[in-house]
N, C-alpha and C positions, 0 to 999 in steps of 0.2 A: 941616498934616497930617503924620502919620508917614510915613517912607519906606516905600513898599509893598514888603515882603519876603515872599515866598511860598515854601513848600516843598511839593512834591507827591510823595507816595509812591504808586506805582501802575504800571500796565502801559504798555509801549511796544510797539505792533504795527505791521505794515505793512498798510495798507488796499489791497485789490485790488478796484477799483470797476468794475462793469459797468453801463452804462446800457441798459435794456431797454424794449421797448414796453409791457410789463406785468410784474408779478411772476409767476414761474412757479408752476404748480400742481404737486402731488406727482407725481414721475416724469416731468415734462415737460422737454424741452430747447427753449430759445428761442435765436434769434439776437439778439445784442445789437447796439446801434448804435455804441457807443464804449466804450473801456476806458482806465482810467488807474490809476496806482499812486501811493499817497501815504503819508505818515507819519501814524500814528494810534496808537490805544490811548487809553483814557479819560484815564489819568494824563498821558500825553505831550500829548494835545490840550489839556487844562486848563492844563498848564504853559506851552505855547506861547502860548495865548490870553492868559494873564496877562503873559507876557514881551512880547507884541506891544503891550500897553497901556502898558508901561513899568516893570513890576515887576522887581525882582531876584529871580530864580526859581532854586531848586535842585531837581533831579529825582533821585529815588531809584528805581532800576529795574534790571532784569536782562534782558540780550539774549543771543542765541546768537552764537558766534564765526563769523559768516557774513556774507554781503554785506548782508543786511538790518540786522544789528546794527551794522556799520560805518557804513552809511548813516544809521541812527538817531542815532549819535553825531555825525556831521557835521551832521545837521539841527538838533540841539540847539545846536551851536556856532554855526550860521548865525543862529539866532534869539536868541542871547545867553543861553541857559539853561545854568546851571552843571551840568556833567555829571560832577563829581568822583565822585559816587556812582552812576554808571552802571556796572554790573558785567557782565562777560562770563563765559559758561559754555560748556564744550565738551559738556555733558550734554544739551542740547536745542537745537532750532532757535529762532530768534526767533519771537515771536508773530505770527500773521497774522489778518486779518479780511476774508474775501471778502464783498463788499457788492453787492447788486443795487438799482438805483434806477430807478423808473418815471418817465414824463413829468410826473406831478404832484408829484414830489419825494418820494414815499413810498419807504421802503427796507426791505430784508430783509438781516439781517447774521448771519454765522456767525463765531464767535470761536474760534480755536485758540490757547490762551494760551502754550503752549510754555515758553520760558525764564522767563516771568513767574511760573510756578508754583514756581520754585526760589528765589525771593527769600525769605530767612529772617529770623526775628526777631533773630537774632544780627547779621545784616548791618544791620538797622534800628538796632540799638543802636550800631553803629559810625558810623552817620550822625547820631547824636544832636547833634553840633555844628551841622549844617545845619538840623535841625529847631528847635533852640533859638534860632538866629539869626533865624528867621522870625517874622513877626507872625501869619501864618495857615498852618496845615497843612491840606492837602486829601488825602483818601483815598477809594477806591472799592472795588469788589468784583471786579476783574479779576485780583487777586493773592489768595493764600490769606487767609482771614478772620483767622487768627491773626497774620499778618504786618501786616495793617492795624491790628489791635488793638494790636500792639506799638508801631506808630508813634503811634497815638492816646494810648497810655499815656505815651510819652515826651513828647508835646506837652503833656499835662495836667500832668506833673511839672515841665515847664519854663515853664508859664504861657502857652502858645501857644494862640490861638483855633483850634478845630477845625471843619472843614467836612467832613461825610461824605456822599458821594453813593452811595446803595445800588444801584449798577448794575454789571454786569447783575443784575437782581433775583433774589432767592431768598426763599422763604417764611420760613425759620427763621434768625434771627440771635441771637447771644448778647446777653443783657440788658446786659452791660457795654458793648457797642458803642453802644447808645443813650445810656447814662450818660456816655460819653466824648465825645459829639457836642454841641458848642455849637450847631451848626446841622446839621440833617439835611435833605438836599435831594433828594427822589425826584420822579419824574414820576407821572402818573396810574396807568399799569399797574404800576409798581413799588410804589406805595402800596397798590393793590388786592391785590397778592401779600403785602405785609407785614401787612395787616389781615385778609386772608382773605375779602374780599367786594367787590362792586361799590361804587364810591363816587360815581357820578354824582348830583349834587344833594345829596350828603352829604360834601363834601370837608372842611369844617371839622371835623366830628366825627371823620373819619379822621385828620386831622392831630393832633387833640387826643389821640387814642389813642397816637400816637407820642410826644407830650409825656409822657403818663402812664407810658410805658416808660422815661423818663429823659432824653430829648433836651431841650436847652436851648430850642430853637426849631425850627420847621419851615418850610421854603419848599417848597411843593408846586407844581411847574411844570405849567402848563396849556396848553402849546403856544401857538396863536394867541390864546388868552384871557389870556395873561400868566402870573401866578403868584399864589398865596395865601400870605401870610406870617402865621404863627400863633405866638404865645408865650403865656405864662401870663396876660398882661394883655388881649390883644386879638387879633383876626383882621382882616387888611387884604387886600382883593383889589387887586393892582397890575396894571392893564391894560397892554396894549401895542398900538401902532398895527398894524393888519393890513397884511401885505405879500403880494405874489405870490411864493410859494415856488418856487424852481428845484430845490433839493436840501436836504432837512432833515437830511442826515447830519451829525452833529457839533454840531447846534444846542444840545443839552443840555450838551455840554462847553464850548461857547462861553459859555453862561450861567454854569456853575460857575466856569470860569476867570476870567471877568469879575467875578463875585461875590467871589471870593477877592481879586482886585486891589482892589476898592473897599472891602472890609472891612479889608484891610491898610492902606489909606489912613486908616482910622479913621472911615469913614462909618457912619451908623446903618443897621440892617438893611433897613428898608423902602426907604430911599434907594438903598442898594447894589443891592437887588433890581430896582428900577425901571430903573436904568442897565444892569444886566445883561440885562434884558428887551430893551432897545433894541439892544444889541450882538448878541444871539442872533437878533433879527429881521433885522438886516443880514446875518448870516452865511448865512441860508437863501436869499438872493438870488444867491449864487455856488455854483459846483460844487465838490465835494470836501469835505474836512474842514478840515485846517489851512489849505489854500489859500483857503478861503472866509472865514477869520477876518480881520476888518479890523484894521489896526494903527492906532496913535494918530493918525497923519497923515491917515488916511482918514475920521476921525470928526468930527461937528460939534463945534465948540470947547466948547459948553455941556455936552457929555456928560462931558468929562474935567475940566472946570473945578472 
C-alpha cells in the first residue's frame, strides 16, 4: 500500500468541556460535575486522528499569539503532526469551543473561530508543497469557505484526493465546492441543511442530490447506525457494532481523520469507511476529543492490517 500521507487545512481550537447533569435550557445556569480543557477544532482533530494511526500529517491553520496558540503548536509536535504551516497572528485570539456534555454523551457546542477566520487563500498557496506531497487533503467549514476552496483547488491541480467535511453545516455552499470534492462526508443534520429537508428514510436520495451537484462520492455518517456510502454506481450501508457511548464529542472527526488515513493507504472507499466506523465507535467510549481517539497500538491488529 502507499505511504499514508495526509494534509489537513482547517481550524485549531481549544475545547473547554463541561460535564453537566443535562444540557441547559435557554437562560438557565447549571452546576457542572467536571471540567477539562483539550485541544480541538475539526481540522486539528482530524489531523491528530490520522497521525495517531500512523499517517504522515501536515496541518495548515492559524492561531493567536497566546497561550492557547502556543499550546496548540506543542500538541501537534507531541503527536508528530508537521506544523510548518501553523501560522500565528496578533490580530485575534486562538479559536475556542465551549462544550457541554450530558451523562448520555450528548453534547452542545459553541464555536468562536477567532484566528481561524484570518487564514487566507494566499497562505494556502504558500502551503502548496505540503498539499502536493499528500495523498489525501481534508477540509471543513470552520475556516472561511474561500480558504477551503483555495485548498481544494490546489489539491485538484496537484492530483491529490480531496475529502470535504461540510461542518459546521451551512445551507448555501458554492457549486465549485461540490465539484472539487472527491468525497463529501456530512452527517445527517448537515445533509438536511444542505438539501433543505428532513432525510429520515430518504438518505440515499439526499446523498444522490449531493452527487448531482458534482461530488465524486458521498459518505453520509449515521451515528450508531454506521454510514451510507453512495457513488454513481451504487449505495452501500456500512453498519457498525453498537457501543455504550460515554462522550460523542469528536466522533465525527475521528471518523473523517481515520477515513483520510485509510484512503491515503489506497484502500477502497467502502473498506475505508468501514474501518473508520469502528474507530469512531471506539472513540465514543472515552471522554474528551483528541484524548478519546485511539492510537494504532490500542486497536485490534485486523483493523490496521
